[in-house]
C-alpha positions in Angstrom: -67.7 -16.3 7.1 -67.9 -14.6 4.1 -70.2 -16.1 0.7 -66.7 -15.7 -1.2 -64.7 -18.0 1.2 -67.4 -20.7 1.9 -68.0 -21.0 -1.4 -64.4 -22.9 -2.9 -65.5 -25.5 0.3 -68.9 -26.1 -1.1 -66.9 -27.0 -4.2 -65.0 -29.2 -2.9 -67.5 -31.3 -1.3 -68.7 -33.5 -4.0 -64.4 -34.4 -4.9 -64.2 -35.5 -1.3 -67.5 -37.5 -1.4 -66.7 -38.5 -4.7 -63.1 -39.4 -3.8 -64.6 -41.4 -0.4 -67.0 -43.3 -2.3 -64.3 -45.1 -4.3 -62.5 -45.8 -1.5 -64.5 -48.0 0.0 -65.4 -49.3 -3.2 -62.0 -50.4 -3.4 -62.2 -51.7 0.1 -65.5 -53.8 -0.6 -64.2 -54.8 -4.0 -60.5 -56.4 -2.2 -62.8 -58.0 0.9 -65.3 -59.6 -1.5 -62.1 -61.2 -3.8 -60.7 -62.6 -0.7 -63.5 -64.1 0.4 -64.0 -65.8 -3.2 -60.4 -66.6 -3.4 -60.4 -68.1 0.1 -64.2 -70.0 -1.2 -62.6 -71.2 -4.1 -59.4 -72.8 -2.6 -61.6 -74.1 0.4 -63.6 -75.7 -2.6 -60.1 -76.8 -4.6 -59.4 -78.6 -1.0 -62.6 -79.8 -1.0 -62.4 -81.6 -3.7 -59.2 -83.2 -3.3 -59.7 -84.3 0.7 -62.8 -86.6 -1.4 -60.3 -87.6 -4.0 -57.6 -88.6 -1.3 -60.5 -90.9 0.7 -61.4 -92.7 -2.9 -57.9 -92.9 -3.0 -57.6 -94.6 0.7 -60.7 -96.5 0.0 -59.5 -97.9 -3.4 -56.0 -98.5 -1.5 -57.9 -100.7 2.0 -59.9 -102.8 -1.1 -56.1 -103.7 -3.0 -55.5 -104.8 1.1 -57.9 -106.9 1.1 -57.0 -108.4 -1.4 -53.5 -108.8 -0.5 -54.4 -110.2 2.4 -56.6 -112.5 0.7 -54.2 -113.4 -1.4 -51.7 -114.1 1.7 -53.9 -116.2 3.4 -54.1 -118.3 0.5 -50.2 -118.6 0.4 -50.3 -119.3 4.1 -52.7 -122.5 3.4 -50.4 -123.4 0.7 -47.0 -123.5 2.8 -49.1 -125.2 5.7 -49.9 -127.9 2.9 -46.5 -127.9 1.8 -44.8 -128.2 5.4 -44.7 -132.1 6.2 -41.9 -131.9 3.3 -40.0 -129.1 4.1 -39.5 -129.5 7.7 -38.5 -127.4 10.5 -37.1 -124.8 8.5 -40.4 -124.3 6.5 -42.8 -123.7 9.9 -40.7 -121.1 10.7 -41.3 -119.3 6.9 -44.9 -120.2 7.6 -45.4 -118.6 11.3 -44.3 -115.2 9.6 -46.3 -115.4 6.8 -49.5 -115.9 8.7 -48.1 -113.2 11.3 -47.5 -110.9 8.3 -51.1 -111.9 6.7 -52.8 -111.0 10.2 -50.7 -107.3 10.2 -51.7 -106.9 7.0 -55.2 -107.3 7.3 -54.7 -105.0 10.4 -53.4 -102.6 8.1 -56.5 -103.0 5.8 -58.7 -102.4 8.5 -56.8 -99.5 9.6 -57.2 -98.1 5.6 -60.9 -98.9 6.0 -61.1 -97.0 8.9 -58.7 -94.0 7.7 -61.4 -94.2 4.8 -64.6 -93.9 7.4 -62.2 -90.8 8.8 -61.5 -88.7 5.5 -66.0 -89.3 5.1 -65.9 -87.5 8.3 -63.2 -85.0 7.2 -65.1 -84.3 3.9 -68.3 -83.9 6.0 -66.7 -81.4 8.8 -65.1 -79.0 5.6 -68.2 -79.3 4.2 -69.7 -78.0 7.4 -66.9 -75.3 7.5 -67.4 -73.9 4.3 -71.3 -73.4 4.9 -70.4 -71.7 7.7 -67.7 -69.6 6.2 -70.3 -68.4 4.0 -72.9 -67.6 6.2 -69.8 -65.8 8.2 -69.3 -63.7 5.1 -73.2 -62.9 4.9 -72.7 -61.5 8.0 -70.0 -59.7 7.3 -71.7 -58.0 4.6 -74.6 -57.0 7.2 -72.2 -55.9 9.7 -70.1 -53.7 7.2 -73.5 -52.0 6.5 -74.4 -51.6 9.5 -71.0 -50.3 10.6 -71.4 -47.9 7.4 -74.8 -46.5 8.5 -73.5 -46.1 12.3 -70.4 -43.7 10.9 -73.0 -41.8 9.3 -75.0 -41.3 12.5 -71.9 -40.8 14.8 -70.4 -38.1 12.4 -74.3 -36.7 12.9 -74.4 -36.8 16.7 -70.8 -35.4 17.0 -71.0 -32.7 15.0 -74.8 -31.5 15.7 -74.8 -28.2 14.4 -74.8 -29.4 11.0 -77.9 -30.8 11.6 -79.6 -28.0 13.0 -77.7 -25.0 10.7 -75.9 -27.0 7.8 -75.4 -23.9 5.9 -72.6 -22.6 8.8 -69.5 -24.2 8.6 
């Protein structure tokens, strides 16, 4: 191989390296944007779940108040039962049953509020785990780049021993 044929190849080498670096930079940018958007979406979702937990707590409190009102109404019906007769007795029993069901429902809403709090904690933990995973992926990407360089060196040992010969 003469010097005149080796010269054009040497001129293309920096261009190929620059193109490879631009491609790698574009790939890292794309992955970074993907991870950033995913983290932002998870943050928005966590905020929504927190608000939903607050709304459920408020609804449970309202249901407890309604349950108290229903119990008051049932007591009033018991007081007026003597004048109303047998039909009113059936209404009172139904309302008392409904009041206990509303109380059960309010209790269930309170439990759901607690579970939503647990869900928020789990989502926060998941967000931290995802951040740790992103960090690990960054380290792994760097390691893989270095491994790729080393593998390329050892798959073509002549480039180490005689870099001027191609």
